[in-house]
C-alpha positions as a Markdown table, in Angstrom:
| # | Residue | x | y | z |
|---|---|---|---|---|
| 1 | Met | 5.7 | -45.9 | -48.7 |
| 2 | Arg | 5.8 | -49.5 | -49.9 |
| 3 | Ser | 8.9 | -49.1 | -51.9 |
| 4 | Arg | 10.6 | -47.4 | -49.0 |
| 5 | Ala | 9.7 | -50.4 | -46.8 |
| 6 | Ala | 11.2 | -52.8 | -49.4 |
| 7 | Ala | 14.4 | -50.8 | -49.4 |
| 8 | Phe | 15.2 | -51.8 | -45.8 |
| 9 | Pro | 15.6 | -55.6 | -46.4 |
| 10 | Leu | 17.5 | -54.8 | -49.6 |
| 11 | Leu | 19.9 | -52.6 | -47.7 |
| 12 | Ala | 20.4 | -55.3 | -45.1 |
| 13 | Val | 21.1 | -58.0 | -47.8 |
| 14 | Leu | 23.6 | -55.7 | -49.6 |
| 15 | Ser | 25.4 | -54.6 | -46.5 |
| 16 | Trp | 25.7 | -58.2 | -45.2 |
| 17 | Gly | 26.7 | -59.5 | -48.6 |
| 18 | Val | 29.6 | -56.9 | -48.8 |
| 19 | Met | 30.7 | -57.7 | -45.2 |
| 20 | Phe | 32.5 | -60.9 | -46.1 |
| 21 | Pro | 34.8 | -59.6 | -48.8 |
| 22 | Val | 35.5 | -56.5 | -46.8 |
| 23 | Leu | 36.4 | -58.6 | -43.7 |
| 24 | Ala | 38.6 | -60.9 | -45.8 |
| 25 | Ser | 40.5 | -57.8 | -47.1 |
| 26 | Ala | 40.8 | -56.4 | -43.6 |
| 27 | Leu | 42.1 | -59.7 | -42.2 |
| 28 | Ala | 45.1 | -59.4 | -44.6 |
| 29 | Arg | 46.2 | -56.5 | -42.4 |
| 30 | Val | 44.7 | -57.2 | -38.9 |
| 31 | Asp | 44.4 | -60.4 | -37.0 |
| 32 | Pro | 40.9 | -61.8 | -36.3 |
| 33 | Leu | 41.0 | -61.2 | -32.5 |
| 34 | Asn | 42.0 | -57.5 | -32.8 |
| 35 | Leu | 39.6 | -56.9 | -35.6 |
| 36 | Thr | 36.7 | -58.4 | -33.6 |
| 37 | Thr | 37.7 | -56.6 | -30.4 |
| 38 | Thr | 38.0 | -53.2 | -32.2 |
| 39 | Arg | 34.6 | -53.6 | -33.9 |
| 40 | Tyr | 32.8 | -54.5 | -30.7 |
| 41 | Val | 34.4 | -52.0 | -28.4 |
| 42 | Leu | 33.3 | -49.3 | -30.9 |
| 43 | Ala | 29.9 | -50.8 | -31.5 |
| 44 | Thr | 29.3 | -51.2 | -27.7 |
| 45 | Ala | 30.1 | -47.5 | -27.1 |
| 46 | Val | 27.6 | -46.4 | -29.8 |
| 47 | Leu | 24.9 | -48.8 | -28.6 |
| 48 | Ile | 25.2 | -47.8 | -25.0 |
| 49 | Ala | 25.0 | -44.1 | -26.0 |
| 50 | Leu | 21.8 | -44.9 | -28.1 |
| 51 | Leu | 20.3 | -46.9 | -25.3 |
| 52 | Leu | 20.9 | -44.1 | -22.8 |
| 53 | Leu | 19.4 | -41.6 | -25.1 |
| 54 | Arg | 16.3 | -43.7 | -25.8 |
| 55 | Glu | 15.7 | -45.5 | -22.6 |
| 56 | Gly | 17.7 | -43.8 | -19.9 |
| 57 | Leu | 20.1 | -45.0 | -17.2 |
| 58 | Pro | 17.7 | -47.7 | -15.7 |
| 59 | Ser | 18.0 | -49.6 | -19.0 |
| 60 | Leu | 21.7 | -50.4 | -18.1 |
| 61 | Arg | 20.6 | -52.4 | -15.0 |
| 62 | Pro | 20.6 | -56.1 | -15.8 |
| 63 | Gly | 17.9 | -56.9 | -13.3 |
| 64 | Gly | 19.8 | -59.9 | -11.8 |
| 65 | Arg | 20.5 | -61.3 | -15.3 |
| 66 | Ala | 24.0 | -60.0 | -15.9 |
| 67 | Val | 25.6 | -63.5 | -16.2 |
| 68 | Glu | 22.9 | -64.7 | -18.7 |
| 69 | Ile | 23.1 | -61.6 | -20.8 |
| 70 | Val | 26.9 | -61.6 | -20.9 |
| 71 | Val | 27.1 | -65.3 | -21.8 |
| 72 | Leu | 24.5 | -64.9 | -24.6 |
| 73 | Gly | 26.3 | -61.7 | -25.9 |
| 74 | Val | 29.7 | -63.5 | -25.9 |
| 75 | Val | 28.2 | -66.6 | -27.7 |
| 76 | Gly | 26.3 | -64.5 | -30.2 |
| 77 | Phe | 28.3 | -61.4 | -31.0 |
| 78 | Ala | 31.9 | -62.3 | -30.1 |
| 79 | Gly | 31.4 | -66.0 | -31.0 |
| 80 | Phe | 29.8 | -65.3 | -34.4 |
| 81 | Asn | 32.2 | -62.6 | -35.4 |
| 82 | Leu | 35.4 | -64.0 | -34.1 |
| 83 | Leu | 34.7 | -67.4 | -35.6 |
| 84 | Thr | 33.7 | -65.8 | -38.9 |
| 85 | Asn | 36.9 | -63.8 | -39.0 |
| 86 | Leu | 38.9 | -67.0 | -38.2 |
| 87 | Ala | 36.9 | -69.0 | -40.8 |
| 88 | Leu | 37.8 | -66.4 | -43.4 |
| 89 | Glu | 41.5 | -67.5 | -43.0 |
| 90 | His | 40.4 | -71.0 | -44.2 |
| 91 | Ala | 37.5 | -70.4 | -46.5 |
| 92 | Thr | 36.5 | -67.9 | -49.2 |
| 93 | Pro | 34.1 | -65.1 | -48.4 |
| 94 | Gln | 31.5 | -66.7 | -50.6 |
| 95 | Gln | 31.7 | -70.0 | -48.6 |
| 96 | Thr | 31.3 | -68.1 | -45.3 |
| 97 | Ala | 28.3 | -66.2 | -46.7 |
| 98 | Leu | 26.7 | -69.5 | -47.7 |
| 99 | Phe | 27.1 | -70.9 | -44.2 |
| 100 | Val | 25.5 | -67.7 | -42.8 |
| 101 | Ala | 22.5 | -68.4 | -45.1 |
| 102 | Thr | 21.8 | -71.5 | -43.0 |
| 103 | Thr | 21.0 | -69.4 | -39.9 |
| 104 | Pro | 17.2 | -69.8 | -40.2 |
| 105 | Leu | 17.6 | -73.6 | -40.3 |
| 106 | Val | 19.9 | -73.6 | -37.3 |
| 107 | Thr | 17.7 | -71.3 | -35.4 |
| 108 | Gln | 14.7 | -73.7 | -36.0 |
| 109 | Leu | 16.8 | -76.5 | -34.6 |
| 110 | Val | 17.9 | -74.4 | -31.6 |
| 111 | Arg | 14.2 | -73.6 | -30.9 |
| 112 | Trp | 13.3 | -77.3 | -31.2 |
| 113 | Ala | 16.1 | -78.3 | -28.9 |
| 114 | Arg | 15.5 | -75.6 | -26.3 |
| 115 | Asp | 11.7 | -75.2 | -26.3 |
| 116 | Gly | 10.6 | -78.5 | -27.8 |
| 117 | Val | 8.8 | -76.6 | -30.7 |
| 118 | Arg | 9.2 | -78.9 | -33.6 |
| 119 | Pro | 9.1 | -77.2 | -37.0 |
| 120 | Arg | 6.3 | -78.2 | -39.3 |
| 121 | Pro | 7.4 | -81.1 | -41.7 |
| 122 | Ala | 7.2 | -78.9 | -44.8 |
| 123 | Leu | 9.5 | -76.3 | -43.1 |
| 124 | Leu | 12.0 | -79.0 | -42.2 |
| 125 | Ala | 11.9 | -80.5 | -45.7 |
| 126 | Leu | 12.5 | -77.1 | -47.3 |
| 127 | Ser | 15.3 | -76.4 | -44.8 |
| 128 | Leu | 16.9 | -79.7 | -45.8 |
| 129 | Val | 16.7 | -78.8 | -49.5 |
| 130 | Ala | 18.3 | -75.4 | -48.7 |
| 131 | Leu | 21.1 | -77.2 | -46.7 |
| 132 | Val | 21.7 | -79.6 | -49.5 |
| 133 | Gly | 21.9 | -76.7 | -51.9 |
| 134 | Val | 24.5 | -75.0 | -49.8 |
| 135 | Gly | 26.5 | -78.2 | -49.7 |
| 136 | Leu | 26.2 | -78.6 | -53.5 |
| 137 | Val | 27.5 | -75.1 | -54.0 |
| 138 | Ile | 30.4 | -75.5 | -51.6 |
| 139 | Thr | 31.5 | -78.9 | -53.0 |
| 140 | Arg | 30.7 | -77.8 | -56.5 |
| 141 | Gly | 28.3 | -80.8 | -56.8 |
| 142 | Ser | 31.0 | -83.4 | -56.2 |
| 143 | Leu | 31.7 | -85.6 | -53.2 |
| 144 | Ala | 35.3 | -85.1 | -54.0 |
| 145 | Gly | 34.7 | -81.4 | -53.1 |
| 146 | Leu | 34.0 | -82.3 | -49.5 |
| 147 | Asp | 37.6 | -81.2 | -48.7 |
| 148 | Arg | 36.4 | -77.6 | -49.4 |
| 149 | Phe | 34.3 | -77.8 | -46.3 |
| 150 | Gly | 37.3 | -78.0 | -44.0 |
| 151 | Val | 38.1 | -76.1 | -40.8 |
| 152 | Gly | 36.6 | -72.9 | -42.1 |
| 153 | Gly | 33.3 | -74.7 | -42.6 |
| 154 | Leu | 33.3 | -76.1 | -39.1 |
| 155 | Met | 34.1 | -72.7 | -37.7 |
| 156 | Met | 31.2 | -71.2 | -39.6 |
| 157 | Ile | 28.8 | -73.9 | -38.3 |
| 158 | Ala | 29.9 | -73.0 | -34.8 |
| 159 | Ala | 29.5 | -69.2 | -35.6 |
| 160 | Val | 26.0 | -69.7 | -37.0 |
| 161 | Leu | 25.0 | -71.9 | -34.0 |
| 162 | Gly | 26.3 | -69.2 | -31.6 |
| 163 | Trp | 24.3 | -66.5 | -33.4 |
| 164 | Ala | 21.1 | -68.7 | -33.4 |
| 165 | Ile | 21.5 | -69.3 | -29.7 |
| 166 | Tyr | 21.9 | -65.5 | -29.1 |
| 167 | Thr | 19.0 | -64.6 | -31.3 |
| 168 | His | 16.7 | -67.2 | -29.7 |
| 169 | Gly | 17.9 | -66.1 | -26.3 |
| 170 | Gly | 16.2 | -62.7 | -26.9 |
| 171 | Ser | 12.8 | -64.4 | -26.3 |
| 172 | Arg | 13.8 | -64.9 | -22.7 |
| 173 | Phe | 14.1 | -61.2 | -22.1 |
| 174 | Val | 10.4 | -60.2 | -22.2 |
| 175 | Gly | 10.0 | -56.5 | -21.7 |
| 176 | Trp | 13.4 | -55.6 | -22.9 |
| 177 | Ser | 13.7 | -53.6 | -26.1 |
| 178 | Pro | 15.8 | -55.1 | -29.0 |
| 179 | Leu | 18.3 | -52.3 | -28.4 |
| 180 | Arg | 18.6 | -53.1 | -24.7 |
| 181 | Tyr | 19.0 | -56.8 | -25.4 |
| 182 | Thr | 21.7 | -56.1 | -28.0 |
């Protein structure tokens, strides 16, 4: 049972790791907006079908929170994915993956800004070390490598920020299942 439970995080890491080279390849044939739109129209249909099967028709009612859920969804899903696809036109898949690795740090900062929950000093320090590590890899350890950061890097920072806002926003939907929030 324990090895089966360990397989799930491994599957997630492998599928996410493969995502960036696959997207970069797809973007050679399809523009970022159409790729993002197609992915999310299909995913929305599948998720709505699953939601209806698991929770029934009442789960589709937003309970007076339609605007909030749409804004969070657009910022999170569309923002993250469209900006990632656009960033892949300016940065390598490896660089975009490195920016995604900063998501836990950015989520801490979103929580701090939104809820006033300051991360413990050790967590902040380790996050800073991780961020410096990402910077060193992208710049190849040289300040002259800062030009590698570029537009793609800025888009990825915005993408990760959008995803962190969306993820943290889920805490505002008490009583909703993760499937319904998604």
